[in-house]
C-alpha positions as CSV (number, residue, x, y, z in Angstrom):
1,M,24.5,-53.6,-46.3
2,S,27.4,-51.5,-45.4
3,T,26.4,-48.8,-42.9
4,H,29.8,-47.2,-43.4
5,S,29.3,-46.1,-47.0
6,P,27.4,-42.8,-47.5
7,S,23.7,-43.2,-47.9
8,L,22.0,-42.5,-51.3
9,Q,20.3,-39.6,-49.6
10,D,23.5,-38.1,-48.3
11,S,25.2,-38.6,-51.6
12,A,22.5,-37.2,-53.9
13,A,20.5,-34.8,-51.8
14,P,22.3,-33.7,-48.7
15,E,20.0,-30.6,-48.6
16,G,16.9,-32.8,-48.6
17,V,13.9,-31.8,-46.6
18,C,11.5,-34.7,-47.2
19,Y,9.9,-35.8,-43.9
20,G,10.8,-39.4,-44.5
21,C,14.3,-39.2,-45.9
22,G,15.5,-35.6,-45.8
23,G,18.6,-35.2,-43.7
24,R,17.8,-31.5,-43.3
25,N,14.3,-31.9,-41.9
26,P,14.7,-31.5,-38.1
27,H,11.5,-33.4,-37.4
28,G,11.9,-36.1,-40.1
29,L,12.7,-39.8,-39.9
30,H,16.1,-39.5,-41.7
31,I,15.8,-42.8,-43.6
32,K,19.2,-43.9,-45.0
33,S,19.1,-46.2,-48.1
34,R,22.2,-48.0,-49.4
35,W,22.9,-50.5,-52.1
36,D,23.0,-54.0,-50.7
37,E,26.1,-56.1,-51.1
38,D,24.2,-58.2,-53.7
39,G,24.2,-55.2,-56.0
40,V,20.5,-55.7,-56.8
41,H,18.6,-54.6,-53.8
42,V,18.6,-51.3,-51.9
43,V,18.2,-51.7,-48.1
44,A,17.4,-49.4,-45.2
45,E,16.8,-50.0,-41.5
46,H,14.4,-48.1,-39.2
47,L,13.3,-48.5,-35.6
48,P,9.9,-46.8,-35.2
49,E,9.5,-44.5,-32.2
50,A,6.6,-45.1,-29.8
51,K,4.6,-42.2,-31.3
52,Y,4.2,-44.3,-34.5
53,C,2.1,-46.9,-32.7
54,G,-1.2,-47.9,-34.4
55,W,-2.9,-50.6,-32.3
56,P,-1.1,-51.3,-29.0
57,D,2.3,-52.7,-29.6
58,L,1.9,-52.5,-33.4
59,V,3.4,-50.1,-35.9
60,Y,1.0,-47.6,-37.6
61,G,0.3,-48.7,-41.2
62,G,0.7,-45.2,-42.5
63,L,4.3,-45.1,-41.2
64,I,5.0,-48.4,-43.1
65,A,3.5,-46.8,-46.2
66,M,5.7,-43.8,-45.8
67,L,8.8,-45.9,-45.3
68,V,8.0,-47.9,-48.4
69,D,7.3,-44.8,-50.4
70,C,10.6,-43.0,-49.5
71,H,12.8,-46.1,-49.7
72,S,11.3,-47.3,-53.0
73,N,11.7,-43.8,-54.5
74,W,15.4,-43.9,-53.6
75,T,15.7,-47.4,-55.1
76,A,14.3,-46.1,-58.4
77,M,16.7,-43.1,-58.4
78,A,19.7,-45.3,-57.6
79,Y,18.6,-47.6,-60.4
80,H,18.5,-44.7,-62.9
81,Y,21.9,-43.5,-61.9
82,R,23.3,-47.0,-62.3
83,N,21.5,-47.5,-65.6
84,D,22.9,-44.2,-66.9
85,G,26.4,-45.3,-65.9
86,R,26.7,-42.6,-63.3
87,D,27.6,-42.4,-59.6
88,V,24.8,-41.4,-57.3
89,G,25.0,-37.7,-56.7
90,T,26.6,-36.7,-60.0
91,L,25.0,-33.8,-61.9
92,P,22.5,-33.3,-63.3
93,R,20.7,-34.9,-60.4
94,I,18.2,-37.6,-61.0
95,D,14.9,-37.3,-59.2
96,C,11.7,-39.5,-59.2
97,V,8.3,-39.0,-57.8
98,T,5.6,-41.5,-56.8
99,G,3.3,-42.5,-59.6
100,S,1.4,-45.1,-57.6
101,L,1.9,-46.6,-54.2
102,G,0.6,-50.0,-53.3
103,I,1.0,-51.7,-49.9
104,K,0.0,-55.2,-49.0
105,F,0.0,-55.8,-45.3
106,I,1.0,-59.5,-44.7
107,K,1.3,-59.7,-40.9
108,P,1.1,-57.2,-38.0
109,T,4.3,-55.3,-37.6
110,P,5.4,-55.2,-33.9
111,M,6.7,-52.1,-32.2
112,G,10.2,-52.3,-30.7
113,V,11.6,-54.4,-33.5
114,P,14.0,-53.0,-36.1
115,L,12.5,-52.8,-39.5
116,T,14.5,-53.7,-42.7
117,L,13.3,-52.5,-46.0
118,R,14.6,-54.4,-49.0
119,A,13.7,-53.1,-52.5
120,K,14.6,-53.6,-56.1
121,V,13.4,-52.4,-59.5
122,E,11.3,-55.1,-61.2
123,G,10.8,-53.3,-64.5
124,E,11.3,-50.1,-66.3
125,V,9.4,-48.5,-69.2
126,G,10.8,-45.1,-70.2
127,R,10.7,-42.8,-67.3
128,K,8.7,-45.2,-65.1
129,S,10.1,-47.8,-62.8
130,R,8.2,-50.5,-60.9
131,V,9.7,-51.1,-57.5
132,I,9.0,-54.0,-55.1
133,C,9.8,-53.3,-51.5
134,E,9.7,-55.9,-48.7
135,V,9.4,-54.8,-45.1
136,Y,10.7,-57.2,-42.4
137,A,10.4,-57.0,-38.6
138,G,13.4,-59.0,-37.7
139,D,13.2,-62.0,-40.0
140,V,9.4,-61.8,-40.5
141,L,8.0,-60.3,-43.7
142,T,5.2,-58.0,-42.6
143,A,4.4,-55.9,-45.7
144,I,5.2,-55.6,-49.4
145,G,5.1,-52.5,-51.5
146,D,4.4,-52.6,-55.3
147,S,4.8,-49.1,-56.6
148,V,5.7,-47.1,-59.7
149,F,8.0,-44.1,-59.7
150,V,8.4,-41.5,-62.5
151,R,11.7,-39.8,-63.4
152,V,11.0,-36.0,-63.4
153,D,12.6,-32.6,-63.5
154,T,11.6,-31.4,-60.0
155,G,12.1,-27.7,-60.8
156,L,9.5,-28.0,-63.6
157,L,7.2,-30.1,-61.4
158,S,7.3,-27.5,-58.6
159,A,6.6,-24.7,-61.0
160,Q,3.6,-26.6,-62.4
161,A,2.3,-27.4,-58.9
162,H,2.4,-23.7,-58.0
163,G,0.8,-22.5,-61.3
164,R,4.0,-20.9,-62.5
165,E,5.4,-21.1,-66.1
166,A,8.4,-23.2,-66.3
């Protein structure tokens, strides 16, 4: 992973306010996802702060789920940009939302160890993409996400959520 290239978030949504990945959320985690050098996976790194402790010395499972959700969503969006033959961040913007989120916890995830998220699209049907996301604490696989993301028009989605006509 090249940490020198702009992240997907910074390229496509510099105004993002998502708690997990929005660069403009002052209280957020600021996850940064990038294409891996293999051109297949999207990777991110995160070191959980002490306040995200579950059991003593272990990362809270809800944080792991949030990391998988945000990173997998960006993996789906990056995939759609690439599949459309477009650079990430070109207009019109491509957005996805979580259709389903599945997490399998393999081993306890220790605090104080950098986490690496490694995700790829496993399949696509229309607007839906299945993303598999592995979470590593150092070299140890601790969780796997198996989720579906749906390509949407977020303006329309927001209007519907608030009961407004779109």
